[in-house]
C-alpha positions as protocol buffer text, in pm:
chain_id: "A"
residue {
  index: 1
  type: UNK
  ca { x: 1922 y: -4170 z: -4524 }
}
residue {
  index: 2
  type: UNK
  ca { x: 2149 y: -3852 z: -4350 }
}
residue {
  index: 3
  type: UNK
  ca { x: 2523 y: -3889 z: -4385 }
}
residue {
  index: 4
  type: UNK
  ca { x: 2582 y: -4257 z: -4270 }
}
residue {
  index: 5
  type: UNK
  ca { x: 2525 y: -4350 z: -4566 }
}
residue {
  index: 6
  type: UNK
  ca { x: 2803 y: -4165 z: -4693 }
}
residue {
  index: 7
  type: UNK
  ca { x: 3065 y: -4233 z: -4443 }
}
residue {
  index: 8
  type: UNK
  ca { x: 3009 y: -4587 z: -4468 }
}
residue {
  index: 9
  type: UNK
  ca { x: 2985 y: -4620 z: -4895 }
}
residue {
  index: 10
  type: UNK
  ca { x: 3316 y: -4387 z: -4893 }
}
residue {
  index: 11
  type: UNK
  ca { x: 3494 y: -4600 z: -4603 }
}
residue {
  index: 12
  type: UNK
  ca { x: 3402 y: -4941 z: -4810 }
}
residue {
  index: 13
  type: UNK
  ca { x: 3556 y: -4775 z: -5126 }
}
residue {
  index: 14
  type: UNK
  ca { x: 3821 y: -4677 z: -4981 }
}
residue {
  index: 15
  type: UNK
  ca { x: 3914 y: -5013 z: -4827 }
}
residue {
  index: 16
  type: UNK
  ca { x: 3872 y: -5180 z: -5196 }
}
residue {
  index: 17
  type: UNK
  ca { x: 4097 y: -4925 z: -5302 }
}
residue {
  index: 18
  type: UNK
  ca { x: 4391 y: -5017 z: -5021 }
}
residue {
  index: 19
  type: UNK
  ca { x: 4344 y: -5379 z: -5151 }
}
residue {
  index: 20
  type: UNK
  ca { x: 4432 y: -5303 z: -5511 }
}
residue {
  index: 21
  type: UNK
  ca { x: 4749 y: -5056 z: -5374 }
}
residue {
  index: 22
  type: UNK
  ca { x: 4877 y: -5324 z: -5236 }
}
residue {
  index: 23
  type: UNK
  ca { x: 4804 y: -5648 z: -5413 }
}
residue {
  index: 24
  type: UNK
  ca { x: 5085 y: -5832 z: -5293 }
}
residue {
  index: 25
  type: UNK
  ca { x: 4964 y: -5766 z: -4963 }
}
residue {
  index: 26
  type: UNK
  ca { x: 4742 y: -6060 z: -4826 }
}
residue {
  index: 27
  type: UNK
  ca { x: 4740 y: -6074 z: -4435 }
}
residue {
  index: 28
  type: UNK
  ca { x: 4433 y: -5846 z: -4364 }
}
residue {
  index: 29
  type: UNK
  ca { x: 4097 y: -5962 z: -4215 }
}
residue {
  index: 30
  type: UNK
  ca { x: 3940 y: -6308 z: -4256 }
}
residue {
  index: 31
  type: UNK
  ca { x: 4165 y: -6359 z: -4588 }
}
residue {
  index: 32
  type: UNK
  ca { x: 4470 y: -6428 z: -4334 }
}
residue {
  index: 33
  type: UNK
  ca { x: 4247 y: -6800 z: -4324 }
}
residue {
  index: 34
  type: UNK
  ca { x: 4272 y: -6845 z: -4708 }
}
residue {
  index: 35
  type: UNK
  ca { x: 4581 y: -6966 z: -4891 }
}
residue {
  index: 36
  type: UNK
  ca { x: 4656 y: -6879 z: -5206 }
}
residue {
  index: 37
  type: UNK
  ca { x: 4630 y: -7267 z: -5279 }
}
residue {
  index: 38
  type: UNK
  ca { x: 4240 y: -7203 z: -5211 }
}
residue {
  index: 39
  type: UNK
  ca { x: 4201 y: -6909 z: -5461 }
}
residue {
  index: 40
  type: UNK
  ca { x: 4298 y: -6682 z: -5177 }
}
residue {
  index: 41
  type: UNK
  ca { x: 4442 y: -6406 z: -5471 }
}
residue {
  index: 42
  type: UNK
  ca { x: 4108 y: -6399 z: -5663 }
}
residue {
  index: 43
  type: UNK
  ca { x: 3897 y: -6350 z: -5358 }
}
residue {
  index: 44
  type: UNK
  ca { x: 4138 y: -6085 z: -5261 }
}
residue {
  index: 45
  type: UNK
  ca { x: 4054 y: -5919 z: -5628 }
}
residue {
  index: 46
  type: UNK
  ca { x: 3671 y: -5998 z: -5637 }
}
residue {
  index: 47
  type: UNK
  ca { x: 3607 y: -5865 z: -5282 }
}
residue {
  index: 48
  type: UNK
  ca { x: 3830 y: -5570 z: -5407 }
}
residue {
  index: 49
  type: UNK
  ca { x: 3628 y: -5480 z: -5674 }
}
residue {
  index: 50
  type: UNK
  ca { x: 3253 y: -5552 z: -5497 }
}
residue {
  index: 51
  type: UNK
  ca { x: 3363 y: -5329 z: -5219 }
}
residue {
  index: 52
  type: UNK
  ca { x: 3452 y: -5051 z: -5495 }
}
residue {
  index: 53
  type: UNK
  ca { x: 3151 y: -5069 z: -5660 }
}
residue {
  index: 54
  type: UNK
  ca { x: 2932 y: -5114 z: -5354 }
}
residue {
  index: 55
  type: UNK
  ca { x: 3075 y: -4849 z: -5218 }
}
residue {
  index: 56
  type: UNK
  ca { x: 2967 y: -4616 z: -5486 }
}
residue {
  index: 57
  type: UNK
  ca { x: 2685 y: -4767 z: -5570 }
}
residue {
  index: 58
  type: UNK
  ca { x: 2527 y: -4702 z: -5193 }
}
residue {
  index: 59
  type: UNK
  ca { x: 2566 y: -4354 z: -5258 }
}
residue {
  index: 60
  type: UNK
  ca { x: 2321 y: -4255 z: -5508 }
}
residue {
  index: 61
  type: UNK
  ca { x: 1942 y: -4324 z: -5451 }
}
residue {
  index: 62
  type: UNK
  ca { x: 1908 y: -4522 z: -5772 }
}
residue {
  index: 63
  type: UNK
  ca { x: 2151 y: -4764 z: -5695 }
}
residue {
  index: 64
  type: UNK
  ca { x: 2195 y: -4744 z: -5321 }
}
residue {
  index: 65
  type: UNK
  ca { x: 2002 y: -5085 z: -5272 }
}
residue {
  index: 66
  type: UNK
  ca { x: 2214 y: -5295 z: -5534 }
}
residue {
  index: 67
  type: UNK
  ca { x: 2517 y: -5121 z: -5337 }
}
residue {
  index: 68
  type: UNK
  ca { x: 2355 y: -5220 z: -5014 }
}
residue {
  index: 69
  type: UNK
  ca { x: 2312 y: -5583 z: -5154 }
}
residue {
  index: 70
  type: UNK
  ca { x: 2681 y: -5599 z: -5287 }
}
residue {
  index: 71
  type: UNK
  ca { x: 2839 y: -5473 z: -4954 }
}
residue {
  index: 72
  type: UNK
  ca { x: 2663 y: -5693 z: -4730 }
}
residue {
  index: 73
  type: UNK
  ca { x: 2758 y: -6011 z: -4923 }
}
residue {
  index: 74
  type: UNK
  ca { x: 3070 y: -5940 z: -4912 }
}
residue {
  index: 75
  type: UNK
  ca { x: 3135 y: -5865 z: -4553 }
}
residue {
  index: 76
  type: UNK
  ca { x: 2904 y: -6132 z: -4522 }
}
residue {
  index: 77
  type: UNK
  ca { x: 3147 y: -6385 z: -4713 }
}
residue {
  index: 78
  type: UNK
  ca { x: 3474 y: -6224 z: -4526 }
}
residue {
  index: 79
  type: UNK
  ca { x: 3252 y: -6250 z: -4181 }
}
residue {
  index: 80
  type: UNK
  ca { x: 3230 y: -6620 z: -4269 }
}
residue {
  index: 81
  type: UNK
  ca { x: 3606 y: -6702 z: -4344 }
}
residue {
  index: 82
  type: UNK
  ca { x: 3650 y: -6717 z: -3990 }
}
residue {
  index: 83
  type: UNK
  ca { x: 3405 y: -6958 z: -3864 }
}
residue {
  index: 84
  type: UNK
  ca { x: 3649 y: -7257 z: -3917 }
}
residue {
  index: 85
  type: UNK
  ca { x: 3856 y: -7053 z: -3693 }
}
residue {
  index: 86
  type: UNK
  ca { x: 3616 y: -7028 z: -3438 }
}
residue {
  index: 87
  type: UNK
  ca { x: 3537 y: -7433 z: -3456 }
}
residue {
  index: 88
  type: UNK
  ca { x: 3877 y: -7514 z: -3434 }
}
residue {
  index: 89
  type: UNK
  ca { x: 3952 y: -7263 z: -3179 }
}
residue {
  index: 90
  type: UNK
  ca { x: 3620 y: -7222 z: -2997 }
}
residue {
  index: 91
  type: UNK
  ca { x: 3794 y: -7095 z: -2682 }
}
residue {
  index: 92
  type: UNK
  ca { x: 3976 y: -6877 z: -2780 }
}
residue {
  index: 93
  type: UNK
  ca { x: 3807 y: -6506 z: -2875 }
}
residue {
  index: 94
  type: UNK
  ca { x: 4017 y: -6355 z: -3146 }
}
residue {
  index: 95
  type: UNK
  ca { x: 3825 y: -6541 z: -3444 }
}
residue {
  index: 96
  type: UNK
  ca { x: 3486 y: -6451 z: -3279 }
}
residue {
  index: 97
  type: UNK
  ca { x: 3577 y: -6073 z: -3252 }
}
residue {
  index: 98
  type: UNK
  ca { x: 3703 y: -6065 z: -3624 }
}
residue {
  index: 99
  type: UNK
  ca { x: 3322 y: -6267 z: -3743 }
}
residue {
  index: 100
  type: UNK
  ca { x: 3174 y: -5998 z: -3526 }
}
residue {
  index: 101
  type: UNK
  ca { x: 3372 y: -5693 z: -3683 }
}
residue {
  index: 102
  type: UNK
  ca { x: 3282 y: -5715 z: -4050 }
}
residue {
  index: 103
  type: UNK
  ca { x: 2911 y: -5839 z: -3965 }
}
residue {
  index: 104
  type: UNK
  ca { x: 2853 y: -5483 z: -3840 }
}
residue {
  index: 105
  type: UNK
  ca { x: 3007 y: -5364 z: -4176 }
}
residue {
  index: 106
  type: UNK
  ca { x: 2651 y: -5637 z: -4267 }
}
residue {
  index: 107
  type: UNK
  ca { x: 2459 y: -5460 z: -4046 }
}
residue {
  index: 108
  type: UNK
  ca { x: 2506 y: -5114 z: -4201 }
}
residue {
  index: 109
  type: UNK
  ca { x: 2446 y: -5243 z: -4578 }
}
residue {
  index: 110
  type: UNK
  ca { x: 2154 y: -5445 z: -4433 }
}
residue {
  index: 111
  type: UNK
  ca { x: 1969 y: -5140 z: -4294 }
}
residue {
  index: 112
  type: UNK
  ca { x: 2021 y: -4964 z: -4584 }
}
residue {
  index: 113
  type: UNK
  ca { x: 1886 y: -5204 z: -4807 }
}
residue {
  index: 114
  type: UNK
  ca { x: 1566 y: -5250 z: -4528 }
}
residue {
  index: 115
  type: UNK
  ca { x: 1539 y: -4918 z: -4508 }
}
residue {
  index: 116
  type: UNK
  ca { x: 1478 y: -4837 z: -4825 }
}
residue {
  index: 117
  type: UNK
  ca { x: 1316 y: -5162 z: -4929 }
}
residue {
  index: 118
  type: UNK
  ca { x: 840 y: -5088 z: -4847 }
}
residue {
  index: 119
  type: UNK
  ca { x: 850 y: -5404 z: -4703 }
}
residue {
  index: 120
  type: UNK
  ca { x: 1002 y: -5331 z: -4379 }
}
residue {
  index: 121
  type: UNK
  ca { x: 815 y: -5195 z: -4107 }
}
residue {
  index: 122
  type: UNK
  ca { x: 991 y: -4943 z: -3919 }
}
residue {
  index: 123
  type: UNK
  ca { x: 913 y: -5099 z: -3571 }
}
residue {
  index: 124
  type: UNK
  ca { x: 1057 y: -5408 z: -3715 }
}
residue {
  index: 125
  type: UNK
  ca { x: 1369 y: -5245 z: -3880 }
}
residue {
  index: 126
  type: UNK
  ca { x: 1446 y: -5054 z: -3564 }
}
residue {
  index: 127
  type: UNK
  ca { x: 1428 y: -5353 z: -3353 }
}
residue {
  index: 128
  type: UNK
  ca { x: 1687 y: -5535 z: -3583 }
}
residue {
  index: 129
  type: UNK
  ca { x: 1883 y: -5284 z: -3630 }
}
residue {
  index: 130
  type: UNK
  ca { x: 1977 y: -5209 z: -3224 }
}
residue {
  index: 131
  type: UNK
  ca { x: 2008 y: -5617 z: -3195 }
}
residue {
  index: 132
  type: UNK
  ca { x: 2216 y: -5662 z: -3460 }
}
residue {
  index: 133
  type: UNK
  ca { x: 2469 y: -5370 z: -3372 }
}
residue {
  index: 134
  type: UNK
  ca { x: 2396 y: -5425 z: -2988 }
}
residue {
  index: 135
  type: UNK
  ca { x: 2551 y: -5752 z: -3049 }
}
residue {
  index: 136
  type: UNK
  ca { x: 2828 y: -5580 z: -3239 }
}
residue {
  index: 137
  type: UNK
  ca { x: 2903 y: -5369 z: -2990 }
}
residue {
  index: 138
  type: UNK
  ca { x: 2921 y: -5649 z: -2699 }
}
residue {
  index: 139
  type: UNK
  ca { x: 3186 y: -5818 z: -2920 }
}
residue {
  index: 140
  type: UNK
  ca { x: 3415 y: -5500 z: -2936 }
}
residue {
  index: 141
  type: UNK
  ca { x: 3369 y: -5454 z: -2546 }
}
residue {
  index: 142
  type: UNK
  ca { x: 3442 y: -5846 z: -2501 }
}
residue {
  index: 143
  type: UNK
  ca { x: 3761 y: -5766 z: -2736 }
}
residue {
  index: 144
  type: UNK
  ca { x: 3901 y: -5525 z: -2568 }
}
residue {
  index: 145
  type: UNK
  ca { x: 3847 y: -5687 z: -2227 }
}
residue {
  index: 146
  type: UNK
  ca { x: 4007 y: -5967 z: -2347 }
}
residue {
  index: 147
  type: UNK
  ca { x: 4258 y: -5829 z: -2535 }
}
residue {
  index: 148
  type: UNK
  ca { x: 4344 y: -5478 z: -2336 }
}
residue {
  index: 149
  type: UNK
  ca { x: 4722 y: -5434 z: -2430 }
}
residue {
  index: 150
  type: UNK
  ca { x: 4597 y: -5433 z: -2778 }
}
residue {
  index: 151
  type: UNK
  ca { x: 4421 y: -5105 z: -2715 }
}
residue {
  index: 152
  type: UNK
  ca { x: 4656 y: -4955 z: -2463 }
}
residue {
  index: 153
  type: UNK
  ca { x: 4908 y: -4925 z: -2717 }
}
residue {
  index: 154
  type: UNK
  ca { x: 4716 y: -4737 z: -2932 }
}
residue {
  index: 155
  type: UNK
  ca { x: 4647 y: -4444 z: -2645 }
}
residue {
  index: 156
  type: UNK
  ca { x: 4829 y: -4188 z: -2731 }
}
residue {
  index: 157
  type: UNK
  ca { x: 5022 y: -4092 z: -2458 }
}
residue {
  index: 158
  type: UNK
  ca { x: 4968 y: -3765 z: -2447 }
}
residue {
  index: 159
  type: UNK
  ca { x: 4651 y: -3795 z: -2394 }
}
residue {
  index: 160
  type: UNK
  ca { x: 4538 y: -3792 z: -1989 }
}
residue {
  index: 161
  type: UNK
  ca { x: 4514 y: -3969 z: -1751 }
}
residue {
  index: 162
  type: UNK
  ca { x: 4627 y: -4260 z: -1915 }
}
residue {
  index: 163
  type: UNK
  ca { x: 4632 y: -4497 z: -2154 }
}
residue {
  index: 164
  type: UNK
  ca { x: 4484 y: -4805 z: -1904 }
}
residue {
  index: 165
  type: UNK
  ca { x: 4207 y: -4527 z: -1855 }
}
residue {
  index: 166
  type: UNK
  ca { x: 4072 y: -4501 z: -2172 }
}
residue {
  index: 167
  type: UNK
  ca { x: 4111 y: -4869 z: -2278 }
}
residue {
  index: 168
  type: UNK
  ca { x: 3917 y: -4924 z: -1931 }
}
residue {
  index: 169
  type: UNK
  ca { x: 3668 y: -4639 z: -2078 }
}
residue {
  index: 170
  type: UNK
  ca { x: 3616 y: -4725 z: -2389 }
}
residue {
  index: 171
  type: UNK
  ca { x: 3546 y: -5084 z: -2353 }
}
residue {
  index: 172
  type: UNK
  ca { x: 3280 y: -4991 z: -2074 }
}
residue {
  index: 173
  type: UNK
  ca { x: 3125 y: -4701 z: -2300 }
}
residue {
  index: 174
  type: UNK
  ca { x: 3073 y: -5041 z: -2580 }
}
residue {
  index: 175
  type: UNK
  ca { x: 2932 y: -5247 z: -2308 }
}
residue {
  index: 176
  type: UNK
  ca { x: 2682 y: -4951 z: -2234 }
}
residue {
  index: 177
  type: UNK
  ca { x: 2566 y: -4900 z: -2576 }
}
residue {
  index: 178
  type: UNK
  ca { x: 2486 y: -5271 z: -2609 }
}
residue {
  index: 179
  type: UNK
  ca { x: 2330 y: -5273 z: -2316 }
}
residue {
  index: 180
  type: UNK
  ca { x: 2136 y: -4946 z: -2434 }
}
residue {
  index: 181
  type: UNK
  ca { x: 2049 y: -5091 z: -2764 }
}
residue {
  index: 182
  type: UNK
  ca { x: 1891 y: -5463 z: -2611 }
}
residue {
  index: 183
  type: UNK
  ca { x: 1709 y: -5263 z: -2397 }
}
residue {
  index: 184
  type: UNK
  ca { x: 1593 y: -4943 z: -2612 }
}
residue {
  index: 185
  type: UNK
  ca { x: 1675 y: -4722 z: -2343 }
}
residue {
  index: 186
  type: UNK
  ca { x: 1823 y: -4386 z: -2431 }
}
residue {
  index: 187
  type: UNK
  ca { x: 1910 y: -4629 z: -2766 }
}
residue {
  index: 188
  type: UNK
  ca { x: 1936 y: -4322 z: -2978 }
}
residue {
  index: 189
  type: UNK
  ca { x: 2165 y: -4116 z: -2727 }
}
residue {
  index: 190
  type: UNK
  ca { x: 2408 y: -4431 z: -2694 }
}
residue {
  index: 191
  type: UNK
  ca { x: 2437 y: -4476 z: -3098 }
}
residue {
  index: 192
  type: UNK
  ca { x: 2465 y: -4114 z: -3169 }
}
residue {
  index: 193
  type: UNK
  ca { x: 2793 y: -4112 z: -2857 }
}
residue {
  index: 194
  type: UNK
  ca { x: 2911 y: -4421 z: -2990 }
}
residue {
  index: 195
  type: UNK
  ca { x: 2916 y: -4276 z: -3347 }
}
residue {
  index: 196
  type: UNK
  ca { x: 3134 y: -3989 z: -3179 }
}
residue {
  index: 197
  type: UNK
  ca { x: 3359 y: -4236 z: -3014 }
}
residue {
  index: 198
  type: UNK
  ca { x: 3404 y: -4460 z: -3300 }
}
residue {
  index: 199
  type: UNK
  ca { x: 3484 y: -4105 z: -3505 }
}
residue {
  index: 200
  type: UNK
  ca { x: 3721 y: -3969 z: -3271 }
}
residue {
  index: 201
  type: UNK
  ca { x: 3910 y: -4288 z: -3232 }
}
residue {
  index: 202
  type: UNK
  ca { x: 3995 y: -4216 z: -3606 }
}
residue {
  index: 203
  type: UNK
  ca { x: 4096 y: -3865 z: -3594 }
}
residue {
  index: 204
  type: UNK
  ca { x: 4277 y: -3935 z: -3217 }
}
residue {
  index: 205
  type: UNK
  ca { x: 4431 y: -4275 z: -3321 }
}
residue {
  index: 206
  type: UNK
  ca { x: 4436 y: -4362 z: -3702 }
}
residue {
  index: 207
  type: UNK
  ca { x: 4464 y: -4077 z: -3861 }
}
residue {
  index: 208
  type: UNK
  ca { x: 4822 y: -3946 z: -3701 }
}
residue {
  index: 209
  type: UNK
  ca { x: 4944 y: -4274 z: -3776 }
}
residue {
  index: 210
  type: UNK
  ca { x: 4872 y: -4272 z: -4067 }
}
residue {
  index: 211
  type: UNK
  ca { x: 5013 y: -3927 z: -4154 }
}
residue {
  index: 212
  type: UNK
  ca { x: 5313 y: -4063 z: -3961 }
}
residue {
  index: 213
  type: UNK
  ca { x: 5336 y: -4339 z: -4137 }
}
residue {
  index: 214
  type: UNK
  ca { x: 5186 y: -4354 z: -4488 }
}
residue {
  index: 215
  type: UNK
  ca { x: 5341 y: -4645 z: -4633 }
}
residue {
  index: 216
  type: UNK
  ca { x: 5179 y: -4842 z: -4373 }
}
residue {
  index: 217
  type: UNK
  ca { x: 4919 y: -5109 z: -4498 }
}
residue {
  index: 218
  type: UNK
  ca { x: 4808 y: -5183 z: -4142 }
}
residue {
  index: 219
  type: UNK
  ca { x: 4746 y: -4751 z: -4063 }
}
residue {
  index: 220
  type: UNK
  ca { x: 4507 y: -4783 z: -4406 }
}
residue {
  index: 221
  type: UNK
  ca { x: 4304 y: -5087 z: -4359 }
}
residue {
  index: 222
  type: UNK
  ca { x: 4231 y: -4978 z: -3956 }
}
residue {
  index: 223
  type: UNK
  ca { x: 4149 y: -4617 z: -4041 }
}
residue {
  index: 224
  type: UNK
  ca { x: 3898 y: -4719 z: -4350 }
}
residue {
  index: 225
  type: UNK
  ca { x: 3766 y: -5043 z: -4069 }
}
residue {
  index: 226
  type: UNK
  ca { x: 3729 y: -4781 z: -3837 }
}
residue {
  index: 227
  type: UNK
  ca { x: 3546 y: -4517 z: -4043 }
}
residue {
  index: 228
  type: UNK
  ca { x: 3345 y: -4793 z: -4177 }
}
residue {
  index: 229
  type: UNK
  ca { x: 3217 y: -4894 z: -3846 }
}
residue {
  index: 230
  type: UNK
  ca { x: 3144 y: -4542 z: -3724 }
}
residue {
  index: 231
  type: UNK
  ca { x: 2915 y: -4560 z: -4090 }
}
residue {
  index: 232
  type: UNK
  ca { x: 2750 y: -4835 z: -3970 }
}
residue {
  index: 233
  type: UNK
  ca { x: 2655 y: -4718 z: -3592 }
}
residue {
  index: 234
  type: UNK
  ca { x: 2553 y: -4374 z: -3733 }
}
residue {
  index: 235
  type: UNK
  ca { x: 2365 y: -4541 z: -3994 }
}
residue {
  index: 236
  type: UNK
  ca { x: 2150 y: -4675 z: -3723 }
}
residue {
  index: 237
  type: UNK
  ca { x: 2149 y: -4299 z: -3530 }
}
residue {
  index: 238
  type: UNK
  ca { x: 2001 y: -4193 z: -3870 }
}
residue {
  index: 239
  type: UNK
  ca { x: 1729 y: -4459 z: -3892 }
}
residue {
  index: 240
  type: UNK
  ca { x: 1633 y: -4437 z: -3488 }
}
residue {
  index: 241
  type: UNK
  ca { x: 1625 y: -4067 z: -3544 }
}
residue {
  index: 242
  type: UNK
  ca { x: 1402 y: -4079 z: -3796 }
}
residue {
  index: 243
  type: UNK
  ca { x: 1213 y: -4301 z: -3631 }
}
residue {
  index: 244
  type: UNK
  ca { x: 1158 y: -4119 z: -3342 }
}
residue {
  index: 245
  type: UNK
  ca { x: 1064 y: -3796 z: -3501 }
}
residue {
  index: 246
  type: UNK
  ca { x: 812 y: -4018 z: -3739 }
}
residue {
  index: 247
  type: UNK
  ca { x: 635 y: -4164 z: -3357 }
}
residue {
  index: 248
  type: UNK
  ca { x: 583 y: -3801 z: -3257 }
}
residue {
  index: 249
  type: UNK
  ca { x: 463 y: -3649 z: -3570 }
}
residue {
  index: 250
  type: UNK
  ca { x: 200 y: -3932 z: -3591 }
}
residue {
  index: 251
  type: UNK
  ca { x: -144 y: -3830 z: -3488 }
}
residue {
  index: 252
  type: UNK
  ca { x: -287 y: -4054 z: -3186 }
}
């Protein structure tokens, strides 16, 4: 499956460990939509355990499918926690963005599982993977377009030409990647560039913030989440690359 699966698994594992390290820090991801009275703390620990077990299992060939199922299930549940907020305020894009952010991890786990299952034809997996990740990339573009200030403040001031430039540029890059994935035009190149962009996000934005303030729960979770999404796009890039090579080697 390539390196993407390991980046994905380690990031998910890190997310579970981070949650256990901050047991009283409850305002993370969609769990902010669930109160403790609704069993939120129990879900918090259960999700952490699933992320740790799934992150470890997906790294080994014999347990990778099980790990993919566990990771896909936990992130699907986390994504669905934002649905009531979407229904309550459909005009606000924040909850929509939350849903698709977590659904991108569901996509990564689903691709790993399907790739290791002989029941899926390569063409079908190629198409479904592109469409699902294309939807998530579209959401990323919309989120940054609706909330540009949230991206502006994260762009390092030393990075030329300006913070606004990189906010607009990365929004456009997400949108172009989505178009490439939907149309299957330069989809492999787009996915590789999208992976590179996300990895650079982590190295240029989140890792320095983490070094400057290692006590910040937000810095840890955002770093882990960023690399988990990068792992997802990397998984799809590995899949598309493998599929393209197999097509070239198949006799006509």
